[in-house]
Kinemage of the C-alpha trace (Angstrom):
@kinemage 1
@onewidth
@group {chain A} dominant
@subgroup {mainchain}
@vectorlist {calphas} color= white
{ca met a 1} P -13.315 3.825 25.974
{ca asn a 2} L -12.342 7.396 26.772
{ca asn a 3} L -8.863 6.708 25.392
{ca leu a 4} L -10.343 5.579 22.057
{ca asn a 5} L -12.254 8.842 21.698
{ca glu a 6} L -8.989 10.752 22.061
{ca ile a 7} L -7.221 8.703 19.384
{ca leu a 8} L -10.108 8.432 16.904
{ca pro a 9} L -9.562 11.822 15.178
{ca phe a 10} L -6.021 10.675 14.342
{ca leu a 11} L -6.948 7.113 13.328
{ca ile a 12} L -9.714 7.887 10.828
{ca pro a 13} L -7.535 9.955 8.409
{ca leu a 14} L -4.694 7.435 8.787
{ca ile a 15} L -6.978 4.532 7.867
{ca ile a 16} L -8.362 6.458 4.887
{ca ile a 17} L -4.846 7.272 3.636
{ca glu a 18} L -3.748 3.640 4.017
{ca leu a 19} L -6.772 2.355 2.085
{ca ile a 20} L -6.270 4.873 -0.724
{ca leu a 21} L -2.585 3.964 -0.980
{ca leu a 22} L -3.451 0.248 -1.020
{ca ile a 23} L -6.050 0.709 -3.776
{ca val a 24} L -3.698 2.820 -5.924
{ca thr a 25} L -0.905 0.281 -5.471
{ca leu a 26} L -3.061 -2.722 -6.349
{ca arg a 27} L -4.460 -0.928 -9.390
{ca his a 28} L -0.944 -0.110 -10.596
{ca ile a 29} L 0.306 -3.653 -10.051
{ca leu a 30} L -2.634 -5.183 -11.903
{ca thr a 31} L -2.452 -2.816 -14.884
{ca his a 32} L 1.311 -2.896 -15.499
{ca thr a 33} L 3.494 -5.806 -16.550
{ca asn a 34} L 7.042 -4.479 -16.071
{ca tyr a 35} L 8.688 -4.173 -12.674
{ca lys a 36} L 12.227 -3.237 -11.597
{ca tyr a 37} L 12.524 -6.264 -9.303
{ca gly a 38} L 10.362 -9.349 -9.105
{ca asn a 39} L 7.084 -10.058 -10.827
{ca arg a 40} L 3.384 -9.370 -10.352
{ca thr a 41} L 2.820 -12.255 -7.925
{ca ile a 42} L 5.627 -11.175 -5.601
{ca trp a 43} L 4.456 -7.557 -5.518
{ca leu a 44} L 0.848 -8.577 -4.889
{ca leu a 45} L 1.987 -10.675 -1.922
{ca val a 46} L 4.237 -7.916 -0.563
{ca thr a 47} L 1.453 -5.361 -0.905
{ca ile a 48} L -1.285 -7.498 0.643
{ca ile a 49} L 0.834 -8.927 3.478
{ca gly a 50} L 2.439 -5.572 4.224
{ca met a 51} L -0.866 -3.757 3.919
{ca asn a 52} L -0.136 -1.366 6.796
{ca leu a 53} L 1.601 1.257 4.687
{ca ile a 54} L 4.850 -0.711 4.353
{ca gly a 55} L 3.834 -2.946 1.414
{ca pro a 56} L 2.610 -0.166 -0.880
{ca val a 57} L 5.580 2.053 -0.025
{ca leu a 58} L 8.015 -0.795 -0.777
{ca tyr a 59} L 6.346 -1.330 -4.127
{ca phe a 60} L 6.567 2.312 -5.150
{ca leu a 61} L 10.207 2.494 -4.016
{ca phe a 62} L 11.523 -0.787 -5.414
{ca gly a 63} L 8.958 -2.378 -7.735
{ca lys a 64} L 7.535 0.359 -9.907
{ca glu a 65} L 9.470 0.663 -13.132
{ca glu a 66} L 10.487 4.153 -14.206
{ca thr a 67} L 8.706 5.224 -17.382
């Protein structure tokens, strides 16, 4: 339990950042129809399955179409 108290100040901001990134990514996927690679279903699956920062980052690197 003592170990958790040492890590908690680092974990709380990390969890908040991950949730914000996930929400922004899902909002973008659901409001746009054009993607560089794949379609909406694929990017929703990648984002939800790879929820720990990897899915949203992959979407913004490879899925989001340049405007």
